[in-house]
C-alpha positions in Angstrom: -0.1 -0.2 -0.1 2.6 2.4 -0.8 2.4 2.4 -4.7 4.1 5.3 -6.1 2.2 6.4 -8.9 1.6 9.4 -11.6 -1.6 10.8 -12.5 -4.0 12.8 -10.5 -5.3 10.2 -8.1 -1.8 9.2 -7.2 -0.9 13.3 -6.0 -4.8 12.6 -4.3 -3.5 10.0 -2.0 -0.5 11.6 -1.4 -2.5 14.8 -0.2 -4.6 12.6 1.8 -1.6 10.5 3.4 0.8 13.7 3.7 -2.6 15.8 5.5 -2.9 12.1 7.7 -5.9 11.5 6.3 -4.8 8.5 4.9 -1.8 5.7 6.1 -1.9 3.8 2.3 -1.7 4.6 -0.9 -3.8 2.3 -2.9 -3.2 2.9 -6.0 -2.3 -0.4 -6.9 -5.0 -1.7 -6.2 -7.6 0.5 -7.7 -4.6 -0.4 -10.9 -5.4 -4.4 -9.9 -9.5 -3.5 -10.1 -9.6 -2.0 -14.0 -7.2 -4.3 -15.3 -9.1 -7.1 -14.1 -11.3 -9.6 -16.9 -15.0 -9.2 -16.8 -15.2 -12.6 -13.6 -11.5 -11.8 -12.7 -10.3 -12.0 -9.5 -8.0 -9.6 -7.5 -6.4 -11.0 -4.3 -4.5 -8.2 -1.4 -2.2 -10.6 -0.1 -0.1 -10.2 3.5 -0.5 -5.7 2.6 -3.1 -3.9 5.5 -4.7 -1.5 4.9 -7.3 1.5 5.8 -10.1 2.7 4.5 -10.7 3.8 1.3 -12.2 6.3 -0.7 -12.5 6.3 -5.0 -12.6 3.1 -4.5 -14.0 1.5 -8.1 -16.4 0.9 -6.6 -19.1 0.2 -10.2 -16.4 -1.3 -11.8 -16.0 -4.5 -8.9 -20.0 -4.8 -9.8 -19.7 -3.9 -13.6 -16.7 -6.9 -13.9 -18.1 -9.6 -11.4 -14.7 -9.6 -10.3 -14.2 -11.8 -7.0 -12.2 -9.2 -4.4 -9.8 -11.9 -2.2 -7.5 -10.6 0.8 -6.1 -12.2 4.0 -2.3 -12.1 5.8 0.4 -14.6 5.4 0.7 -16.8 8.2 3.7 -17.6 8.6 3.8 -18.7 12.3 2.3 -21.5 10.1 4.2 -22.4 7.2 7.8 -20.9 8.3 8.9 -24.1 10.4 7.9 -26.5 6.9 9.0 -23.8 4.5 13.2 -23.4 6.0 12.3 -27.6 7.1 12.0 -27.8 3.5 15.3 -25.4 2.5 17.1 -26.7 5.1 16.6 -30.7 2.7 16.8 -29.0 -0.6 13.7 -28.7 -1.9 13.7 -25.8 -2.4 15.8 -23.3 -3.9 14.7 -19.2 -2.8 18.7 -18.6 -3.9 16.9 -16.7 -7.2 15.2 -14.3 -5.0 17.8 -12.8 -4.5 19.0 -10.6 -7.2 21.4 -8.1 -5.5 23.7 -8.2 -2.6 24.2 -4.7 -0.7 26.6 -4.1 2.9 24.0 -3.2 6.0 25.0 0.5 5.3 23.1 0.7 1.5 19.3 -0.1 2.6 17.9 3.9 1.1 20.5 2.6 -2.4 18.4 -0.8 -2.4 15.3 0.6 -2.0 15.5 3.2 -4.2 16.9 0.5 -6.8 13.5 -2.2 -6.1 11.4 1.3 -6.1 12.5 2.3 -9.4 13.3 -0.9 -11.1 16.4 -0.5 -11.1 19.6 -3.3 -12.3 16.4 -6.1 -12.2 16.2 -5.2 -8.9 13.3 -7.9 -7.2 15.3 -8.5 -3.6 17.4 -7.2 -1.9 19.4 -8.2 0.8 21.3 -6.4 3.2 24.5 -8.4 4.4 26.2 -7.1 7.6 
């Protein structure tokens, strides 16, 4: 819910956020609803958001969309996933696309935000 975008909708969200009338910028959720095909499903996973105004509910209704949402249940799945990684059944190494020193946090965030150098996930190592 910290999506970056352009245009009047994004400016509206930023103004409301700066005035402390909202904590989120639901740009990506609005775009997902508008991009989804008729009869499709929009899923929001692991992101908490507050109330959203200017939400395209008409598009949800007219397209007959299904909205699904939920938090990631890490306490349930992480032990099993770590065990599978330890056994070599899962190789998550492809997710770490950049390795940077710990003091490069701001640079890593900028790389991810700007999709620079194919950054999918930056790992900060001490």
